[in-house]
C-alpha positions in Angstrom: 8.4 -4.0 19.1 8.4 -4.5 15.3 7.5 -2.1 12.5 6.6 -3.5 9.1 6.4 -1.4 6.0 5.2 -2.2 2.5 5.3 0.0 -0.5 3.4 -0.6 -3.8 4.3 0.7 -7.2 1.0 0.8 -9.1 0.1 1.4 -12.7 -3.4 2.8 -13.0 -5.8 1.9 -15.8 -7.4 4.3 -18.2 -6.7 7.5 -16.2 -6.3 10.9 -18.0 -6.0 13.4 -15.1 -4.9 13.8 -11.6 -8.5 14.1 -10.5 -9.3 10.7 -11.9 -6.2 9.3 -10.2 -7.4 10.6 -6.9 -10.7 9.0 -7.4 -9.0 5.6 -7.6 -6.2 6.1 -5.0 -8.2 7.6 -2.2 -10.7 4.7 -1.9 -7.8 2.2 -2.0 -5.9 3.9 0.8 -9.1 4.2 2.9 -10.0 0.5 2.4 -6.5 -0.6 3.5 -6.8 1.5 6.6 -10.3 0.3 7.4 -9.9 -3.4 6.5 -6.4 -4.1 7.9 -5.9 -1.4 10.6 -2.7 -0.1 8.9 -1.4 3.4 8.3 -1.5 4.1 4.6 -0.8 7.0 2.3 0.2 7.9 -1.2 4.0 8.5 -0.8 5.3 9.0 -4.3 4.6 9.8 -8.0 2.0 12.4 -7.0 2.5 14.3 -10.2 2.1 11.3 -12.5 -1.5 10.5 -13.3 -1.0 6.8 -14.4 1.4 5.8 -11.6 1.0 5.7 -7.9 3.3 4.7 -5.0 1.5 3.7 -1.9 3.1 3.0 1.5 1.6 1.2 4.5 3.0 0.6 8.0 2.0 -1.6 10.9 3.4 -1.8 14.4 3.1 -4.8 16.7 4.9 -6.7 19.3 4.4 -10.0 17.4 6.5 -10.5 14.2 4.1 -13.1 12.9 1.2 -10.7 13.1 3.1 -8.1 11.1 4.0 -10.7 8.4 0.4 -11.8 8.2 -1.0 -8.3 7.9 1.5 -7.3 5.2 0.9 -10.5 3.3 -2.9 -10.0 3.3 -2.4 -6.3 2.2 -0.2 -7.4 -0.7 -2.6 -10.1 -1.9 -5.6 -7.7 -1.6 -3.7 -5.1 -3.7 -2.7 -7.7 -6.3 -6.4 -8.6 -6.8 -7.6 -5.1 -7.4 -9.0 -4.9 -11.0 -8.5 -1.1 -11.4 -4.7 -1.2 -10.8 -1.7 -3.3 -11.9 0.7 -4.0 -9.1 4.2 -3.5 -10.7 6.2 -4.2 -7.6 6.1 -4.3 -3.9 8.8 -3.9 -1.2 8.4 -5.2 2.3 10.7 -4.2 5.2 10.5 -5.2 8.8 12.4 -3.3 11.5 12.9 -5.0 14.8 14.5 -4.3 18.1 17.9 -5.3 16.8 18.0 -2.6 14.1 
């Protein structure tokens, strides 16, 4: 069994309140879950309205599947026009960990 995690540090566009931030972040999290079948959540920077940290996780018995899903999620996030992807961090945990 393998567990893959990916975290995104995002800069949001012209956002002036936490309410506006939620209106951008919630649909992104929901679309990641729907489109790729991953667990996703906002995991940091909740009190900053122009920054967001999102985390996703996927579990599989196939390492190649995990790398494929995480790669597709990262490319999808980088193409989002309403956010700037500042950084991403991928980790894969396997049976040897």
